[in-house]
C-alpha positions as CSV (number, residue, x, y, z in Angstrom):
1,M,71.6,75.1,108.6
2,S,71.6,72.3,107.5
3,D,73.7,69.4,108.2
4,D,75.3,68.9,105.0
5,A,76.6,72.5,105.4
6,E,77.6,71.5,109.2
7,I,79.5,68.8,107.4
8,N,80.9,70.7,105.1
9,V,82.4,72.6,106.9
10,F,83.9,69.8,109.7
11,K,85.4,68.7,105.8
12,C,87.6,71.9,106.1
13,L,88.9,71.7,109.4
14,D,89.9,67.9,109.0
15,F,91.3,69.5,105.5
16,I,93.5,71.8,107.3
17,R,94.1,69.5,109.5
18,D,95.5,66.4,107.1
19,N,97.5,69.0,104.8
20,A,99.1,71.1,107.5
21,P,102.7,68.1,106.8
22,Q,102.0,68.3,103.2
23,Y,101.9,72.1,102.9
24,A,104.7,72.7,105.8
25,Q,106.6,69.9,103.6
26,A,106.4,72.0,100.3
27,K,107.3,75.5,101.5
28,A,110.0,73.9,103.3
29,N,111.7,72.2,100.2
30,R,110.7,75.1,97.7
31,V,112.5,77.8,100.8
32,Y,115.9,75.1,100.5
33,L,115.5,74.9,96.9
34,E,116.0,78.3,97.0
35,E,118.4,78.9,99.1
36,F,120.6,75.7,97.4
37,R,120.3,77.6,94.6
38,K,122.8,80.5,95.2
39,S,125.1,77.1,96.4
40,K,124.5,75.7,93.7
41,K,125.3,78.8,91.2
42,S,128.1,79.6,93.8
43,L,129.7,75.7,93.5
44,L,129.2,76.4,90.0
45,M,131.9,79.6,89.5
46,K,133.9,77.7,91.1
47,Q,133.8,75.2,89.0
48,A,133.9,77.7,85.9
49,E,137.0,79.5,86.8
50,A,138.7,76.5,87.7
51,N,138.3,75.5,83.9
52,G,139.9,78.5,83.3
53,H,137.5,81.3,83.3
54,N,138.5,84.1,85.1
55,A,135.8,86.7,85.1
56,V,133.5,86.6,86.9
57,S,131.2,87.7,84.3
58,A,132.4,84.5,82.9
59,Q,131.9,82.1,85.6
60,E,128.3,83.5,85.9
61,R,127.5,82.7,82.9
62,E,129.4,79.0,82.6
63,A,126.6,78.3,86.2
64,Y,123.6,79.4,85.2
65,A,123.8,77.2,81.7
66,D,125.1,74.1,83.0
67,V,122.6,71.6,82.7
68,G,122.8,70.7,87.0
69,Y,121.3,74.4,86.9
70,M,119.4,74.4,85.0
71,Q,117.6,71.2,87.1
72,H,117.8,72.7,89.9
73,L,115.8,75.7,88.6
74,E,112.7,73.3,86.9
75,G,112.9,71.1,90.6
76,L,112.3,74.7,92.1
77,K,109.5,75.3,90.4
78,D,108.1,71.9,90.9
79,A,108.6,73.1,94.7
80,V,106.8,76.6,94.0
81,A,103.9,75.0,91.8
82,T,103.1,72.2,95.2
83,E,103.5,74.2,97.5
84,E,100.8,77.3,95.9
85,E,98.8,74.5,94.7
86,L,98.1,73.4,98.5
87,R,98.1,76.9,99.8
88,W,95.1,78.1,97.6
89,M,93.1,74.8,98.6
90,M,94.0,75.7,102.3
91,I,92.3,79.4,101.7
92,A,90.0,77.8,99.8
93,A,88.5,75.8,102.5
94,Q,88.9,78.7,105.5
95,A,86.8,80.7,103.0
96,K,84.2,77.8,103.0
97,I,85.0,78.6,106.6
98,E,83.7,82.1,107.1
99,V,80.7,81.7,104.5
100,W,79.0,79.4,106.6
101,R,79.9,81.0,109.8
102,T,79.2,84.3,108.2
103,L,75.6,82.1,107.0
104,E,75.4,81.1,110.6
105,S,75.2,84.7,112.5
106,S,72.6,85.1,109.2
107,R,70.3,82.1,110.5
108,R,70.3,83.7,113.8
109,I,69.7,86.6,113.2
110,E,66.8,85.2,111.3
111,A,66.1,83.0,114.2
112,K,65.3,86.1,116.8
113,T,63.3,88.3,114.8
114,V,60.3,85.6,113.6
């Protein structure tokens, strides 16, 4: 295998190392937004009750229709997109490393049979 391929493997390893904090933060953001969604809904339902919507279904309807709730969902969508992009880039880097390992193993086997 050429030196270029080995350098590429090290670039993959560097990518994983260098992007691990961003991936961790992206995942933390997504989880936080998923959990906060429940609190947001609760607060909005409480507000709907204060506005005279006594039935739980009416409170829920008001909460889901709230502009702030919809904005929160947009934020959650963005957080999921960021996390997934980083996750798949990490998976691609890991796959490149595995391909390199397989090619190196094949190269060693060929060298022994020659």
